[in-house]
LONULO-887679 format. One record per residue (C-alpha): residue number from 0; residue in one letter; z, x, y. Coordinates in steps of 0.001 Angstrom, whole numbers, m for minus. Layout:
BEGIN
<r nr="NUM" rest="A" up="Z" east="X" north="Y"/>
...
END
This chain:
BEGIN
<r nr="0" rest="M" up="0" east="0" north="0"/>
<r nr="1" rest="P" up="m834" east="1426" north="3449"/>
<r nr="2" rest="S" up="1823" east="2227" north="6021"/>
<r nr="3" rest="L" up="3219" east="m913" north="7655"/>
<r nr="4" rest="T" up="5101" east="m1618" north="10859"/>
<r nr="5" rest="A" up="8610" east="m3019" north="10839"/>
<r nr="6" rest="A" up="7252" east="m6373" north="12020"/>
<r nr="7" rest="E" up="4740" east="m6479" north="9138"/>
<r nr="8" rest="I" up="7457" east="m5617" north="6606"/>
<r nr="9" rest="G" up="9675" east="m8367" north="7977"/>
<r nr="10" rest="K" up="6805" east="m10875" north="7783"/>
<r nr="11" rest="N" up="6046" east="m9917" north="4193"/>
<r nr="12" rest="I" up="9685" east="m10328" north="3145"/>
<r nr="13" rest="K" up="9819" east="m13702" north="4874"/>
<r nr="14" rest="N" up="6831" east="m14694" north="2747"/>
<r nr="15" rest="G" up="8627" east="m13535" north="m410"/>
<r nr="16" rest="E" up="6751" east="m10227" north="m751"/>
<r nr="17" rest="V" up="9524" east="m7740" north="m1487"/>
<r nr="18" rest="S" up="8569" east="m4206" north="m2485"/>
<r nr="19" rest="S" up="10511" east="m2116" north="m4962"/>
<r nr="20" rest="L" up="10272" east="995" north="m2770"/>
<r nr="21" rest="Y" up="10551" east="1530" north="1001"/>
<r nr="22" rest="Y" up="10265" east="4841" north="2828"/>
<r nr="23" rest="F" up="11262" east="4913" north="6516"/>
<r nr="24" rest="Y" up="10950" east="7944" north="8798"/>
<r nr="25" rest="G" up="10208" east="8653" north="12460"/>
<r nr="26" rest="H" up="11598" east="9917" north="15744"/>
<r nr="27" rest="D" up="13123" east="6630" north="16934"/>
<r nr="28" rest="T" up="16104" east="6882" north="14592"/>
<r nr="29" rest="A" up="18079" east="4152" north="16358"/>
<r nr="30" rest="A" up="15364" east="1576" north="15695"/>
<r nr="31" rest="L" up="14923" east="2924" north="12157"/>
<r nr="32" rest="E" up="18613" east="2675" north="11288"/>
<r nr="33" rest="S" up="18982" east="m769" north="12841"/>
<r nr="34" rest="F" up="16027" east="m2130" north="10867"/>
<r nr="35" rest="T" up="17224" east="m511" north="7633"/>
<r nr="36" rest="L" up="20690" east="m2063" north="7889"/>
<r nr="37" rest="R" up="19164" east="m5482" north="8543"/>
<r nr="38" rest="L" up="16819" east="m5052" north="5582"/>
<r nr="39" rest="I" up="19676" east="m4097" north="3253"/>
<r nr="40" rest="K" up="21599" east="m7225" north="4233"/>
<r nr="41" rest="R" up="18478" east="m9348" north="3845"/>
<r nr="42" rest="L" up="17794" east="m8074" north="334"/>
<r nr="43" rest="C" up="21442" east="m7859" north="m699"/>
<r nr="44" rest="P" up="23798" east="m10158" north="1286"/>
<r nr="45" rest="D" up="27358" east="m9058" north="1977"/>
<r nr="46" rest="D" up="28875" east="m11201" north="m775"/>
<r nr="47" rest="A" up="26625" east="m9554" north="m3383"/>
<r nr="48" rest="Q" up="26941" east="m5933" north="m2276"/>
<r nr="49" rest="F" up="30050" east="m4991" north="m4246"/>
<r nr="50" rest="M" up="28185" east="m5218" north="m7565"/>
<r nr="51" rest="N" up="24589" east="m4755" north="m6476"/>
<r nr="52" rest="Y" up="24381" east="m2271" north="m3609"/>
<r nr="53" rest="H" up="24385" east="1494" north="m4169"/>
<r nr="54" rest="K" up="24434" east="3880" north="m1194"/>
<r nr="55" rest="L" up="23412" east="7458" north="m2015"/>
<r nr="56" rest="D" up="23472" east="10605" north="118"/>
<r nr="57" rest="G" up="20042" east="12229" north="144"/>
<r nr="58" rest="K" up="21450" east="15605" north="1200"/>
<r nr="59" rest="K" up="23250" east="15947" north="m2125"/>
<r nr="60" rest="L" up="21370" east="13527" north="m4311"/>
<r nr="61" rest="D" up="22493" east="13401" north="m7937"/>
<r nr="62" rest="I" up="19504" east="12598" north="m10161"/>
<r nr="63" rest="S" up="21581" east="10987" north="m12916"/>
<r nr="64" rest="E" up="23370" east="8810" north="m10343"/>
<r nr="65" rest="L" up="20012" east="7769" north="m8904"/>
<r nr="66" rest="N" up="18710" east="6927" north="m12356"/>
<r nr="67" rest="D" up="21815" east="4857" north="m13200"/>
<r nr="68" rest="A" up="21605" east="2937" north="m9909"/>
<r nr="69" rest="C" up="17895" east="2216" north="m10309"/>
<r nr="70" rest="S" up="18362" east="1127" north="m13950"/>
<r nr="71" rest="A" up="21181" east="m1326" north="m13226"/>
<r nr="72" rest="L" up="20559" east="m5052" north="m13587"/>
<r nr="73" rest="P" up="21566" east="m7411" north="m10765"/>
<r nr="74" rest="M" up="24862" east="m9251" north="m11199"/>
<r nr="75" rest="F" up="24815" east="m12810" north="m9834"/>
<r nr="76" rest="A" up="22128" east="m11779" north="m7334"/>
<r nr="77" rest="D" up="18359" east="m11553" north="m7048"/>
<r nr="78" rest="R" up="18174" east="m7772" north="m7023"/>
<r nr="79" rest="V" up="19890" east="m4423" north="m6957"/>
<r nr="80" rest="V" up="19445" east="m2475" north="m3710"/>
<r nr="81" rest="V" up="19678" east="1321" north="m3595"/>
<r nr="82" rest="S" up="19641" east="3131" north="m254"/>
<r nr="83" rest="I" up="19113" east="6881" north="107"/>
<r nr="84" rest="N" up="19840" east="8365" north="3509"/>
<r nr="85" rest="D" up="18486" east="11719" north="4730"/>
<r nr="86" rest="L" up="16427" east="12843" north="1746"/>
<r nr="87" rest="N" up="14500" east="15952" north="2843"/>
<r nr="88" rest="M" up="12039" east="17013" north="165"/>
<r nr="89" rest="D" up="11961" east="20541" north="1570"/>
<r nr="90" rest="D" up="15472" east="20925" north="141"/>
<r nr="91" rest="V" up="14613" east="19541" north="m3322"/>
<r nr="92" rest="N" up="13340" east="21794" north="m6098"/>
<r nr="93" rest="K" up="10229" east="20935" north="m8106"/>
<r nr="94" rest="A" up="12077" east="19780" north="m11215"/>
<r nr="95" rest="D" up="14236" east="17336" north="m9245"/>
<r nr="96" rest="T" up="11209" east="16197" north="m7230"/>
<r nr="97" rest="D" up="9397" east="15326" north="m10457"/>
<r nr="98" rest="D" up="12464" east="13457" north="m11748"/>
<r nr="99" rest="I" up="12830" east="11489" north="m8504"/>
<r nr="100" rest="K" up="9167" east="10475" north="m8575"/>
<r nr="101" rest="A" up="9415" east="9484" north="m12233"/>
<r nr="102" rest="I" up="12396" east="7221" north="m11505"/>
<r nr="103" rest="L" up="10856" east="5659" north="m8390"/>
<r nr="104" rest="S" up="7491" east="5021" north="m10028"/>
<r nr="105" rest="A" up="9112" east="2976" north="m12813"/>
<r nr="106" rest="L" up="11297" east="609" north="m10796"/>
<r nr="107" rest="D" up="11877" east="m2919" north="m12042"/>
<r nr="108" rest="E" up="10936" east="m5824" north="m9768"/>
<r nr="109" rest="T" up="14643" east="m6671" north="m9495"/>
<r nr="110" rest="T" up="15347" east="m3277" north="m7890"/>
<r nr="111" rest="A" up="14637" east="m2269" north="m4285"/>
<r nr="112" rest="V" up="15061" east="1350" north="m3193"/>
<r nr="113" rest="I" up="15191" east="2095" north="533"/>
<r nr="114" rest="I" up="14818" east="5727" north="1580"/>
<r nr="115" rest="Y" up="15473" east="6354" north="5263"/>
<r nr="116" rest="S" up="16117" east="9398" north="7444"/>
<r nr="117" rest="T" up="18348" east="9440" north="10511"/>
<r nr="118" rest="G" up="20010" east="12853" north="10524"/>
<r nr="119" rest="V" up="17518" east="15344" north="9091"/>
<r nr="120" rest="N" up="14347" east="16829" north="10526"/>
<r nr="121" rest="L" up="11369" east="16088" north="8295"/>
<r nr="122" rest="Y" up="8833" east="17554" north="10695"/>
<r nr="123" rest="K" up="6966" east="20807" north="11157"/>
<r nr="124" rest="S" up="7825" east="23057" north="14107"/>
<r nr="125" rest="N" up="5457" east="21126" north="16392"/>
<r nr="126" rest="N" up="7611" east="18024" north="15737"/>
<r nr="127" rest="K" up="4455" east="15919" north="15347"/>
<r nr="128" rest="Y" up="3654" east="16003" north="11651"/>
<r nr="129" rest="L" up="5751" east="15754" north="8508"/>
<r nr="130" rest="T" up="6110" east="18976" north="6548"/>
<r nr="131" rest="D" up="3777" east="19280" north="3580"/>
<r nr="132" rest="K" up="6417" east="18311" north="994"/>
<r nr="133" rest="N" up="7676" east="15351" north="3015"/>
<r nr="134" rest="K" up="4114" east="14206" north="3726"/>
<r nr="135" rest="A" up="3281" east="14356" north="18"/>
<r nr="136" rest="F" up="6410" east="12330" north="m779"/>
<r nr="137" rest="C" up="5544" east="9799" north="1939"/>
<r nr="138" rest="T" up="2083" east="9407" north="371"/>
<r nr="139" rest="F" up="3728" east="8892" north="m3024"/>
<r nr="140" rest="C" up="5946" east="6146" north="m1569"/>
<r nr="141" rest="E" up="2927" east="4469" north="51"/>
<r nr="142" rest="K" up="1192" east="4330" north="m3326"/>
<r nr="143" rest="N" up="4258" east="2941" north="m5067"/>
<r nr="144" rest="G" up="5687" east="789" north="m2283"/>
<r nr="145" rest="V" up="5800" east="707" north="1507"/>
<r nr="146" rest="A" up="6134" east="3458" north="4119"/>
<r nr="147" rest="S" up="6757" east="2981" north="7819"/>
<r nr="148" rest="D" up="6759" east="5427" north="10716"/>
<r nr="149" rest="F" up="9328" east="4485" north="13367"/>
<r nr="150" rest="A" up="7619" east="6306" north="16223"/>
<r nr="151" rest="Y" up="8769" east="5879" north="19794"/>
<r nr="152" rest="K" up="7372" east="2736" north="21370"/>
<r nr="153" rest="R" up="5387" east="2776" north="24577"/>
<r nr="154" rest="A" up="7273" east="1938" north="27757"/>
<r nr="155" rest="N" up="5599" east="m1454" north="28110"/>
<r nr="156" rest="E" up="6575" east="m2398" north="24542"/>
<r nr="157" rest="L" up="10170" east="m1246" north="24941"/>
<r nr="158" rest="G" up="10288" east="m2915" north="28360"/>
<r nr="159" rest="K" up="9894" east="m6290" north="26662"/>
<r nr="160" rest="S" up="12924" east="m5534" north="24491"/>
<r nr="161" rest="V" up="14886" east="m4565" north="27614"/>
<r nr="162" rest="T" up="14040" east="m7913" north="29219"/>
<r nr="163" rest="A" up="14994" east="m9838" north="26071"/>
<r nr="164" rest="Y" up="18304" east="m7954" north="25706"/>
<r nr="165" rest="L" up="19325" east="m8720" north="29288"/>
<r nr="166" rest="A" up="18197" east="m12352" north="29045"/>
<r nr="167" rest="K" up="20675" east="m12884" north="26194"/>
<r nr="168" rest="R" up="23372" east="m11706" north="28588"/>
<r nr="169" rest="N" up="22203" east="m13975" north="31411"/>
<r nr="170" rest="C" up="20707" east="m11080" north="33360"/>
<r nr="171" rest="T" up="17153" east="m10503" north="34571"/>
<r nr="172" rest="I" up="15059" east="m7452" north="35339"/>
<r nr="173" rest="S" up="11568" east="m6931" north="36710"/>
<r nr="174" rest="R" up="8868" east="m5640" north="34399"/>
<r nr="175" rest="A" up="8509" east="m2476" north="36475"/>
<r nr="176" rest="N" up="12233" east="m1717" north="36320"/>
<r nr="177" rest="A" up="12380" east="m2441" north="32578"/>
<r nr="178" rest="E" up="9631" east="123" north="32001"/>
<r nr="179" rest="Y" up="11307" east="2511" north="34437"/>
<r nr="180" rest="L" up="14476" east="2377" north="32347"/>
<r nr="181" rest="A" up="12477" east="2924" north="29151"/>
<r nr="182" rest="N" up="10772" east="5985" north="30638"/>
<r nr="183" rest="L" up="14066" east="7306" north="31974"/>
<r nr="184" rest="C" up="15385" east="7257" north="28393"/>
<r nr="185" rest="L" up="12111" east="8727" north="27048"/>
<r nr="186" rest="C" up="11596" east="5495" north="25076"/>
<r nr="187" rest="D" up="14522" east="6269" north="22783"/>
<r nr="188" rest="S" up="15794" east="2871" north="21574"/>
<r nr="189" rest="G" up="19324" east="4153" north="21069"/>
<r nr="190" rest="A" up="19546" east="5607" north="24572"/>
<r nr="191" rest="V" up="18083" east="2433" north="26087"/>
<r nr="192" rest="T" up="20625" east="248" north="24269"/>
<r nr="193" rest="R" up="23536" east="2376" north="25478"/>
<r nr="194" rest="E" up="22347" east="2111" north="29064"/>
<r nr="195" rest="L" up="21770" east="m1647" north="28758"/>
<r nr="196" rest="E" up="25357" east="m2169" north="27646"/>
<r nr="197" rest="K" up="26534" east="m612" north="30914"/>
<r nr="198" rest="L" up="23944" east="m2338" north="33090"/>
<r nr="199" rest="S" up="24567" east="m5833" north="31714"/>
<r nr="200" rest="A" up="28327" east="m5453" north="32140"/>
<r nr="201" rest="Y" up="27846" east="m4201" north="35691"/>
<r nr="202" rest="A" up="25294" east="m6845" north="36744"/>
<r nr="203" rest="E" up="27371" east="m9774" north="35427"/>
<r nr="204" rest="G" up="24577" east="m12331" north="35282"/>
<r nr="205" rest="R" up="22414" east="m11189" north="38188"/>
<r nr="206" rest="E" up="19193" east="m9190" north="38309"/>
<r nr="207" rest="V" up="19400" east="m5528" north="37290"/>
<r nr="208" rest="T" up="17843" east="m3528" north="40118"/>
<r nr="209" rest="R" up="16323" east="m53" north="40404"/>
<r nr="210" rest="E" up="19406" east="982" north="42388"/>
<r nr="211" rest="D" up="21652" east="m131" north="39492"/>
<r nr="212" rest="I" up="19648" east="1995" north="37067"/>
<r nr="213" rest="D" up="19714" east="5072" north="39300"/>
<r nr="214" rest="E" up="23429" east="4699" north="39956"/>
<r nr="215" rest="L" up="24668" east="4009" north="36420"/>
<r nr="216" rest="C" up="22241" east="5506" north="33940"/>
<r nr="217" rest="I" up="22503" east="9043" north="32661"/>
<r nr="218" rest="K" up="19527" east="11084" north="33775"/>
<r nr="219" rest="R" up="18123" east="13228" north="31023"/>
<r nr="220" rest="I" up="16974" east="16609" north="32216"/>
<r nr="221" rest="E" up="13450" east="15869" north="30961"/>
<r nr="222" rest="S" up="13125" east="13058" north="33503"/>
<r nr="223" rest="D" up="14067" east="15446" north="36334"/>
<r nr="224" rest="G" up="11141" east="17748" north="35661"/>
<r nr="225" rest="Y" up="8482" east="15458" north="37094"/>
<r nr="226" rest="A" up="10381" east="14719" north="40314"/>
<r nr="227" rest="L" up="11110" east="18423" north="40827"/>
<r nr="228" rest="A" up="7501" east="19441" north="40138"/>
<r nr="229" rest="L" up="6161" east="16896" north="42628"/>
<r nr="230" rest="R" up="8655" east="17754" north="45358"/>
<r nr="231" rest="M" up="7945" east="21430" north="44810"/>
<r nr="232" rest="L" up="4200" east="20901" north="45308"/>
<r nr="233" rest="R" up="5005" east="18913" north="48452"/>
<r nr="234" rest="G" up="7212" east="21711" north="49746"/>
<r nr="235" rest="D" up="10378" east="19584" north="49817"/>
<r nr="236" rest="A" up="12800" east="22510" north="49550"/>
<r nr="237" rest="A" up="15887" east="20465" north="50449"/>
<r nr="238" rest="F" up="15409" east="18110" north="47515"/>
<r nr="239" rest="V" up="14430" east="20844" north="45056"/>
<r nr="240" rest="F" up="17326" east="23204" north="45747"/>
<r nr="241" rest="K" up="19873" east="20371" north="45892"/>
<r nr="242" rest="R" up="18814" east="19014" north="42511"/>
<r nr="243" rest="V" up="18651" east="22476" north="40939"/>
<r nr="244" rest="R" up="22220" east="23133" north="42070"/>
<r nr="245" rest="E" up="23307" east="19774" north="40626"/>
<r nr="246" rest="L" up="21748" east="20674" north="37279"/>
<r nr="247" rest="D" up="23486" east="24046" north="37411"/>
<r nr="248" rest="V" up="26833" east="22291" north="37909"/>
<r nr="249" rest="Q" up="25990" east="20185" north="34816"/>
<r nr="250" rest="N" up="25788" east="23496" north="32907"/>
<r nr="251" rest="Y" up="22024" east="23600" north="32480"/>
<r nr="252" rest="K" up="20797" east="27181" north="32330"/>
<r nr="253" rest="A" up="18184" east="28556" north="34724"/>
<r nr="254" rest="H" up="15550" east="28932" north="32005"/>
<r nr="255" rest="E" up="16122" east="25317" north="30872"/>
<r nr="256" rest="I" up="15592" east="24020" north="34412"/>
<r nr="257" rest="L" up="12503" east="26173" north="34827"/>
<r nr="258" rest="G" up="11205" east="24926" north="31482"/>
<r nr="259" rest="I" up="11338" east="21242" north="32364"/>
<r nr="260" rest="I" up="9696" east="21887" north="35757"/>
<r nr="261" rest="S" up="6904" east="23900" north="34144"/>
<r nr="262" rest="F" up="6486" east="21223" north="31466"/>
<r nr="263" rest="S" up="5906" east="18511" north="34069"/>
<r nr="264" rest="L" up="3770" east="20748" north="36244"/>
<r nr="265" rest="T" up="1501" east="21227" north="33226"/>
<r nr="266" rest="D" up="1193" east="17429" north="32989"/>
<r nr="267" rest="I" up="66" east="17334" north="36607"/>
<r nr="268" rest="Y" up="m2434" east="20161" north="36068"/>
<r nr="269" rest="R" up="m3895" east="18426" north="33024"/>
<r nr="270" rest="A" up="m4205" east="15191" north="34999"/>
<r nr="271" rest="K" up="m5964" east="17047" north="37826"/>
<r nr="272" rest="L" up="m8500" east="18624" north="35483"/>
<r nr="273" rest="A" up="m9057" east="15354" north="33614"/>
<r nr="274" rest="R" up="m9704" east="13451" north="36841"/>
<r nr="275" rest="A" up="m12129" east="16137" north="37961"/>
<r nr="276" rest="S" up="m13978" east="15644" north="34668"/>
<r nr="277" rest="G" up="m14230" east="11891" north="35191"/>
<r nr="278" rest="L" up="m11699" east="10932" north="32501"/>
<r nr="279" rest="D" up="m9071" east="8192" north="32759"/>
<r nr="280" rest="W" up="m5423" east="8781" north="31902"/>
<r nr="281" rest="Q" up="m5730" east="7099" north="28498"/>
<r nr="282" rest="S" up="m8475" east="9528" north="27462"/>
<r nr="283" rest="A" up="m6467" east="12467" north="28776"/>
<r nr="284" rest="A" up="m3372" east="11348" north="26854"/>
<r nr="285" rest="K" up="m5414" east="11119" north="23656"/>
<r nr="286" rest="D" up="m7220" east="14427" north="24179"/>
<r nr="287" rest="F" up="m3998" east="16324" north="24867"/>
<r nr="288" rest="G" up="m2116" east="14601" north="22035"/>
<r nr="289" rest="Y" up="627" east="12953" north="24109"/>
<r nr="290" rest="P" up="3158" east="11030" north="21981"/>
<r nr="291" rest="R" up="3789" east="7409" north="22926"/>
<r nr="292" rest="N" up="7085" east="8113" north="24642"/>
<r nr="293" rest="R" up="5421" east="10663" north="26975"/>
<r nr="294" rest="E" up="2200" east="8831" north="27851"/>
<r nr="295" rest="F" up="3876" east="7794" north="31093"/>
<r nr="296" rest="A" up="3931" east="11461" north="32143"/>
<r nr="297" rest="I" up="153" east="11842" north="32244"/>
<r nr="298" rest="K" up="m239" east="8316" north="33642"/>
<r nr="299" rest="N" up="2112" east="9031" north="36556"/>
<r nr="300" rest="A" up="519" east="12427" north="37118"/>
<r nr="301" rest="F" up="m2893" east="10776" north="37484"/>
<r nr="302" rest="S" up="m1647" east="8721" north="40415"/>
<r nr="303" rest="E" up="m75" east="11706" north="42193"/>
<r nr="304" rest="C" up="m2306" east="14710" north="41519"/>
<r nr="305" rest="G" up="m5040" east="13729" north="43961"/>
<r nr="306" rest="S" up="m3213" east="15193" north="46958"/>
<r nr="307" rest="F" up="m2920" east="18679" north="45443"/>
<r nr="308" rest="S" up="m5689" east="21167" north="44826"/>
<r nr="309" rest="A" up="m6221" east="22557" north="41339"/>
<r nr="310" rest="A" up="m5808" east="26018" north="42812"/>
<r nr="311" rest="R" up="m2384" east="25130" north="44234"/>
<r nr="312" rest="I" up="m1136" east="23786" north="40907"/>
<r nr="313" rest="R" up="m2591" east="26743" north="39000"/>
<r nr="314" rest="E" up="m1037" east="29364" north="41320"/>
<r nr="315" rest="T" up="2315" east="27550" north="41130"/>
<r nr="316" rest="L" up="2191" east="27700" north="37345"/>
<r nr="317" rest="K" up="1498" east="31439" north="37534"/>
<r nr="318" rest="I" up="4566" east="31985" north="39711"/>
<r nr="319" rest="L" up="6727" east="29968" north="37332"/>
<r nr="320" rest="Y" up="5330" east="31953" north="34412"/>
<r nr="321" rest="D" up="6280" east="35220" north="36122"/>
<r nr="322" rest="T" up="9730" east="33802" north="36891"/>
<r nr="323" rest="D" up="10179" east="32841" north="33246"/>
<r nr="324" rest="I" up="9345" east="36414" north="32179"/>
<r nr="325" rest="M" up="11914" east="37762" north="34649"/>
<r nr="326" rest="L" up="14608" east="35408" north="33349"/>
<r nr="327" rest="K" up="13946" east="36426" north="29754"/>
<r nr="328" rest="T" up="13741" east="40172" north="30344"/>
<r nr="329" rest="R" up="16109" east="40825" north="33257"/>
<r nr="330" rest="S" up="18981" east="38400" north="32766"/>
<r nr="331" rest="S" up="21781" east="39147" north="35251"/>
<r nr="332" rest="G" up="24358" east="36473" north="34503"/>
<r nr="333" rest="R" up="24444" east="32808" north="35428"/>
<r nr="334" rest="E" up="24487" east="33247" north="39223"/>
<r nr="335" rest="G" up="21878" east="36007" north="39066"/>
<r nr="336" rest="D" up="19573" east="33890" north="36909"/>
<r nr="337" rest="L" up="19968" east="30932" north="39250"/>
<r nr="338" rest="L" up="19037" east="33145" north="42183"/>
<r nr="339" rest="T" up="15949" east="34391" north="40309"/>
<r nr="340" rest="L" up="14947" east="30780" north="39644"/>
<r nr="341" rest="E" up="15434" east="29737" north="43267"/>
<r nr="342" rest="Q" up="13417" east="32709" north="44488"/>
<r nr="343" rest="G" up="10559" east="31738" north="42199"/>
<r nr="344" rest="L" up="10688" east="28137" north="43399"/>
<r nr="345" rest="A" up="10745" east="29319" north="47018"/>
<r nr="346" rest="R" up="7634" east="31459" north="46466"/>
<r nr="347" rest="S" up="5800" east="28562" north="44900"/>
<r nr="348" rest="M" up="6635" east="26238" north="47804"/>
<r nr="349" rest="A" up="5381" east="28830" north="50268"/>
<r nr="350" rest="L" up="1876" east="28836" north="48769"/>
<r nr="351" rest="Q" up="m972" east="27941" north="51116"/>
<r nr="352" rest="C" up="m3692" east="26834" north="48643"/>
END
């Protein structure tokens, strides 16, 4: 069976189509875990779990225990449910891998095995693709059941969930602000939910405004990069140095601050080159391989890059590159590194391109 979305899995189960094997992975672990827990309760209600639900730890999976759980017959229930959390096939030897596949390929229709990952990294170093062993296991699960990738949603998709969450608490929010909150949290469902708990309690039935979000929500350093890169290109030294000092007080290191600025400046440079080539932001996002939760970066850059020359952005990147080399080869303590960073930022804002 091909990979399905959570919504498709839910629809199938509602129609009585229950698979014997589910494999859930992906970067949005909060959404993944929430769906998994709901699925377990749907397939094995609370009053049947004592006899029919088996929860196994994938990090130290015992093959005989897995076999016993999968071979058990349901007691006063429709099925036995077995969940396996954090099974990383990179940590499993070939003999055990073969045994696991043999067990999972011979499941009875009264058994449902749910394999889900929330606390292990199944990805290659680029964080985009599953490692070879985990990809092969995912393909095996697709052939024998259902697999689902819980990737980050786009801001407009998550924005709808934000609106629905607040509506249940008698609060409202504009579409633009809902998407702003999603982008601020990098489309991480768990982070969004934590911020919504604060915002709904603070708003107490009224509309959640942009000011509420800026005042209450924790700013992730990644979301600072774009604002700093833009203000730097505009020569707004007061804003740049003030925010850099604030990040320093929050114990971010000079090279971390420089990294997030350079990261966002690269987004702006890509947008500039794409526009010059007659591309739209969607094409640029696809060509450069932007994940869903960062598509907003290239989209926003498209709307702002027109006022800066490609030469200005390019020369700024060169200065930041040189500054990065200095930080990595001539470290002189926290204050010294901060001074090196500020000098590099000052040189970039003094450019006349």
